SELOKOL-159800 format. One line per field, with one value per atom (N, C-alpha, C): x, y, z; residue number from 1; atom name. Coordinates in steps of 0.001 Angstrom, whole numbers, plus 500000, padded with zeros to 6 digits. Layout:
<recs>
east <- [X / ...]
north <- [Y / ...]
up <- [Z / ...]
doza <- [NUM / ...]
banu <- [CA / ...]
</recs>
This chain:
<recs>
east <- [687225 / 686389 / 687183 / 687816 / 688604 / 689218 / 689792 / 690862 / 689996 / 688651 / 687630 / 687261 / 686871 / 686737 / 688058 / 689209 / 690514 / 690477 / 689750 / 690094 / 689134 / 687665 / 686947 / 687367 / 688199 / 688571 / 689615 / 690378 / 691160 / 690961 / 690068 / 689050 / 688231 / 687833 / 687260 / 688023 / 688892 / 690187 / 690378 / 690955 / 691207 / 689994 / 688599 / 687498 / 687296 / 687518 / 687517 / 688475 / 689393 / 690421 / 689831 / 689632 / 689478 / 688475 / 686940 / 685753 / 685242 / 685931 / 685641 / 686372 / 687426 / 688438 / 687750 / 687509 / 686896 / 687463 / 688562 / 688962 / 688596 / 688793 / 688242 / 686771 / 686278 / 684633 / 684210 / 685178 / 684883 / 685415 / 686439 / 686919 / 686002 / 685766 / 685094 / 683509 / 682952 / 681420 / 681664 / 682882 / 682925 / 683148 / 684303 / 684019 / 682838 / 682103 / 680230 / 679763 / 679881 / 679046 / 679672 / 680743 / 681591 / 680833 / 680690 / 680403 / 678808 / 678251 / 676349 / 676188 / 676912 / 676445 / 675896 / 674866 / 674600 / 674177 / 673429 / 672835 / 673959 / 675250 / 676550 / 677307 / 677183 / 677742 / 677071 / 675571 / 674881 / 675275 / 675366 / 675836 / 677250 / 678197 / 679401 / 679108 / 678401 / 678345 / 677681 / 676317 / 675750 / 676544 / 677506 / 678417 / 679382 / 679819 / 680870 / 680327 / 678926 / 678231 / 677771 / 677384 / 677681 / 678845 / 680045 / 681217 / 681530 / 681426 / 681439 / 680286 / 679332 / 678158 / 678153 / 679065 / 679139 / 680241 / 680601 / 681313 / 680864 / 681473 / 680577 / 680604 / 681799 / 681762 / 680839 / 680440 / 679433 / 678126 / 677968 / 676884 / 676352 / 677236 / 676986 / 676974 / 677818 / 677849 / 676602 / 676362 / 675129 / 673762 / 673532 / 672588 / 672668 / 673803 / 673862 / 673404 / 674084 / 673954 / 672483 / 671395 / 670378 / 669609 / 670253 / 669357 / 669032 / 670287 / 670380 / 669431 / 668859 / 668065 / 666599 / 665835 / 664423 / 664083 / 664717 / 664745 / 665220 / 666283 / 666775 / 665808 / 665304 / 664590 / 663341 / 662769 / 661872 / 662069 / 663327 / 663909 / 664135 / 664368 / 664558 / 663211 / 662336 / 660906 / 660595 / 660378 / 660205 / 661153 / 662254 / 662991 / 662400 / 662254 / 661828 / 660415 / 659657 / 658304 / 657154 / 657717 / 656686 / 656394 / 654910 / 654714 / 654695 / 656054 / 655932 / 654640 / 654505 / 653620 / 654135 / 653201 / 653868 / 654492 / 654009 / 654266 / 655596 / 656535 / 657460 / 658276 / 658748 / 659305 / 660779 / 661287 / 662484 / 663492 / 663196 / 664341 / 664342 / 664090 / 664240 / 665693]
north <- [880267 / 879762 / 879520 / 880315 / 880290 / 878501 / 878136 / 876683 / 875940 / 875831 / 874921 / 874676 / 876142 / 876755 / 876183 / 876225 / 875927 / 874576 / 874003 / 872271 / 871870 / 872270 / 872171 / 872264 / 873425 / 873402 / 872227 / 872223 / 871210 / 869721 / 869489 / 867967 / 867910 / 869072 / 869005 / 868681 / 869283 / 869186 / 867389 / 867003 / 865501 / 864684 / 865104 / 864237 / 864584 / 865825 / 865803 / 864648 / 864378 / 863666 / 862298 / 861969 / 860453 / 860726 / 860332 / 860641 / 859776 / 858743 / 857660 / 857899 / 858920 / 858483 / 858986 / 857913 / 857800 / 858900 / 859021 / 860115 / 861233 / 861806 / 862866 / 863314 / 862381 / 862048 / 862631 / 861971 / 862042 / 863678 / 863857 / 864999 / 866164 / 866127 / 867260 / 867492 / 865969 / 866416 / 866858 / 866620 / 866846 / 868671 / 869153 / 870614 / 871119 / 870684 / 870930 / 871043 / 870064 / 869976 / 871110 / 871167 / 872063 / 873414 / 873742 / 875170 / 875291 / 874365 / 874194 / 874048 / 873122 / 873110 / 871828 / 871445 / 869960 / 869465 / 869769 / 869219 / 868687 / 869559 / 869162 / 867981 / 868272 / 866978 / 865629 / 865801 / 864348 / 863854 / 864761 / 864204 / 863498 / 863899 / 863558 / 862001 / 862243 / 860857 / 859537 / 859963 / 859369 / 858521 / 859408 / 858851 / 857749 / 857987 / 857331 / 856272 / 856135 / 854956 / 854023 / 854717 / 854141 / 853068 / 853920 / 852990 / 851865 / 852207 / 851342 / 851548 / 850366 / 850410 / 850112 / 849832 / 849510 / 850633 / 851710 / 852620 / 852977 / 852577 / 853579 / 854693 / 855368 / 856428 / 857495 / 857176 / 857662 / 857468 / 856157 / 855971 / 856733 / 856731 / 857629 / 859247 / 859681 / 861047 / 861516 / 860616 / 861112 / 861297 / 860066 / 860303 / 861436 / 861769 / 863045 / 864556 / 864570 / 865268 / 865892 / 864599 / 864669 / 864967 / 864849 / 865181 / 866839 / 867402 / 868865 / 870143 / 869089 / 870018 / 869336 / 870103 / 869780 / 869291 / 870055 / 869975 / 868381 / 868104 / 866925 / 865406 / 865671 / 864853 / 864558 / 865450 / 865768 / 864570 / 865100 / 864071 / 862725 / 862327 / 861150 / 860373 / 861097 / 860605 / 860152 / 860909 / 860703 / 859713 / 859705 / 858599 / 857280 / 857262 / 855891 / 855707 / 856486 / 856345 / 856639 / 857400 / 858284 / 859201 / 859731 / 861173 / 861892 / 862957 / 863768 / 865048 / 864983 / 866113 / 867320 / 868413 / 869702 / 870068 / 869041 / 869476 / 868635 / 868529 / 868062 / 868443 / 868176 / 868707 / 868686 / 870112 / 870507 / 869920 / 869463 / 869292 / 867889 / 867003 / 865763 / 865462]
up <- [849994 / 848871 / 847748 / 847429 / 846071 / 845780 / 846853 / 846562 / 846235 / 846632 / 846126 / 844834 / 843943 / 843170 / 842215 / 842289 / 841722 / 841824 / 842601 / 843036 / 841845 / 841605 / 840583 / 839468 / 838627 / 837805 / 837450 / 838417 / 837954 / 837722 / 838760 / 838740 / 837318 / 836869 / 835780 / 834692 / 834614 / 833641 / 833536 / 834247 / 834413 / 833760 / 834256 / 833845 / 832413 / 832086 / 830506 / 829609 / 830373 / 829843 / 830071 / 831141 / 832272 / 832665 / 831981 / 832547 / 833826 / 833776 / 834734 / 835771 / 836155 / 837081 / 838570 / 839352 / 840566 / 841525 / 841535 / 842733 / 842749 / 840865 / 840853 / 841048 / 840644 / 841268 / 842383 / 843133 / 844527 / 844977 / 844976 / 845584 / 844635 / 843299 / 842871 / 843550 / 843578 / 844553 / 846054 / 846543 / 847878 / 847938 / 846831 / 846953 / 846447 / 845560 / 845111 / 846302 / 847122 / 848104 / 849410 / 849590 / 850513 / 849998 / 848769 / 848294 / 848103 / 848567 / 848450 / 847068 / 846481 / 844940 / 845066 / 845615 / 845873 / 844499 / 843862 / 842343 / 841843 / 841174 / 840895 / 841912 / 843245 / 843569 / 843636 / 843390 / 843370 / 842020 / 841123 / 839555 / 839696 / 840289 / 840571 / 841339 / 842363 / 843352 / 842680 / 841618 / 840713 / 839880 / 839093 / 838326 / 839177 / 839767 / 840766 / 840979 / 841720 / 842174 / 840757 / 839481 / 838257 / 837911 / 838269 / 837890 / 839145 / 840255 / 841410 / 842335 / 842087 / 842780 / 844128 / 844537 / 846314 / 847131 / 846382 / 847011 / 848096 / 849208 / 850707 / 850700 / 850356 / 850394 / 849741 / 848150 / 847593 / 847874 / 848404 / 849216 / 850226 / 851018 / 852371 / 851909 / 851283 / 850796 / 850228 / 849081 / 848161 / 849051 / 850076 / 851158 / 852091 / 852519 / 852951 / 852332 / 850773 / 849970 / 849892 / 849637 / 849410 / 850484 / 851665 / 852916 / 853048 / 852109 / 852406 / 851626 / 850645 / 849466 / 849412 / 849508 / 848994 / 847666 / 847201 / 845628 / 845372 / 845810 / 845405 / 846339 / 847218 / 848072 / 847153 / 846357 / 845340 / 844076 / 843648 / 842254 / 842855 / 844210 / 844606 / 844652 / 845416 / 845505 / 843626 / 842685 / 841624 / 840875 / 841388 / 840595 / 841376 / 842429 / 843093 / 842828 / 841859 / 841820 / 842480 / 843688 / 844658 / 844163 / 844369 / 843886 / 845173 / 845116 / 846255 / 846857 / 847689 / 847951 / 848268 / 848567 / 848382 / 849963 / 850898 / 852110 / 852614 / 852269 / 852571 / 853599 / 854750 / 855975 / 855311 / 855154 / 855044 / 855884 / 856941 / 858265 / 857890 / 857229 / 857122 / 856868]
doza <- [1 / 1 / 1 / 2 / 2 / 2 / 3 / 3 / 3 / 4 / 4 / 4 / 5 / 5 / 5 / 6 / 6 / 6 / 7 / 7 / 7 / 8 / 8 / 8 / 9 / 9 / 9 / 10 / 10 / 10 / 11 / 11 / 11 / 12 / 12 / 12 / 13 / 13 / 13 / 14 / 14 / 14 / 15 / 15 / 15 / 16 / 16 / 16 / 17 / 17 / 17 / 18 / 18 / 18 / 19 / 19 / 19 / 20 / 20 / 20 / 21 / 21 / 21 / 22 / 22 / 22 / 23 / 23 / 23 / 24 / 24 / 24 / 25 / 25 / 25 / 26 / 26 / 26 / 27 / 27 / 27 / 28 / 28 / 28 / 29 / 29 / 29 / 30 / 30 / 30 / 31 / 31 / 31 / 32 / 32 / 32 / 33 / 33 / 33 / 34 / 34 / 34 / 35 / 35 / 35 / 36 / 36 / 36 / 37 / 37 / 37 / 38 / 38 / 38 / 39 / 39 / 39 / 40 / 40 / 40 / 41 / 41 / 41 / 42 / 42 / 42 / 43 / 43 / 43 / 44 / 44 / 44 / 45 / 45 / 45 / 46 / 46 / 46 / 47 / 47 / 47 / 48 / 48 / 48 / 49 / 49 / 49 / 50 / 50 / 50 / 51 / 51 / 51 / 52 / 52 / 52 / 53 / 53 / 53 / 54 / 54 / 54 / 55 / 55 / 55 / 56 / 56 / 56 / 57 / 57 / 57 / 58 / 58 / 58 / 59 / 59 / 59 / 60 / 60 / 60 / 61 / 61 / 61 / 62 / 62 / 62 / 63 / 63 / 63 / 64 / 64 / 64 / 65 / 65 / 65 / 66 / 66 / 66 / 67 / 67 / 67 / 68 / 68 / 68 / 69 / 69 / 69 / 70 / 70 / 70 / 71 / 71 / 71 / 72 / 72 / 72 / 73 / 73 / 73 / 74 / 74 / 74 / 75 / 75 / 75 / 76 / 76 / 76 / 77 / 77 / 77 / 78 / 78 / 78 / 79 / 79 / 79 / 80 / 80 / 80 / 81 / 81 / 81 / 82 / 82 / 82 / 83 / 83 / 83 / 84 / 84 / 84 / 85 / 85 / 85 / 86 / 86 / 86 / 87 / 87 / 87 / 88 / 88 / 88 / 89 / 89 / 89 / 90 / 90 / 90 / 91 / 91 / 91 / 92 / 92 / 92]
banu <- [N / CA / C / N / CA / C / N / CA / C / N / CA / C / N / CA / C / N / CA / C / N / CA / C / N / CA / C / N / CA / C / N / CA / C / N / CA / C / N / CA / C / N / CA / C / N / CA / C / N / CA / C / N / CA / C / N / CA / C / N / CA / C / N / CA / C / N / CA / C / N / CA / C / N / CA / C / N / CA / C / N / CA / C / N / CA / C / N / CA / C / N / CA / C / N / CA / C / N / CA / C / N / CA / C / N / CA / C / N / CA / C / N / CA / C / N / CA / C / N / CA / C / N / CA / C / N / CA / C / N / CA / C / N / CA / C / N / CA / C / N / CA / C / N / CA / C / N / CA / C / N / CA / C / N / CA / C / N / CA / C / N / CA / C / N / CA / C / N / CA / C / N / CA / C / N / CA / C / N / CA / C / N / CA / C / N / CA / C / N / CA / C / N / CA / C / N / CA / C / N / CA / C / N / CA / C / N / CA / C / N / CA / C / N / CA / C / N / CA / C / N / CA / C / N / CA / C / N / CA / C / N / CA / C / N / CA / C / N / CA / C / N / CA / C / N / CA / C / N / CA / C / N / CA / C / N / CA / C / N / CA / C / N / CA / C / N / CA / C / N / CA / C / N / CA / C / N / CA / C / N / CA / C / N / CA / C / N / CA / C / N / CA / C / N / CA / C / N / CA / C / N / CA / C / N / CA / C / N / CA / C / N / CA / C / N / CA / C / N / CA / C]
</recs>
């Protein structure tokens, strides 16, 4: 798992210099996701979509990543103006 962490460190350094570098956001999001750091992956994927709204990879991966975490589902519901209930099915 160390290689994912190393990749995150290197990609973060690049993003410190070039914050809108699409490939760095994509691959850091993937590394975060593989390490089950879903919230951080969601942040990078959302930024990638801000830069390129029709990025098919980011749209697909963002949906898959949101699917993995109940908290993210609640955040998405709030973003969409839907009041989430306490009985959200985590298997969604």
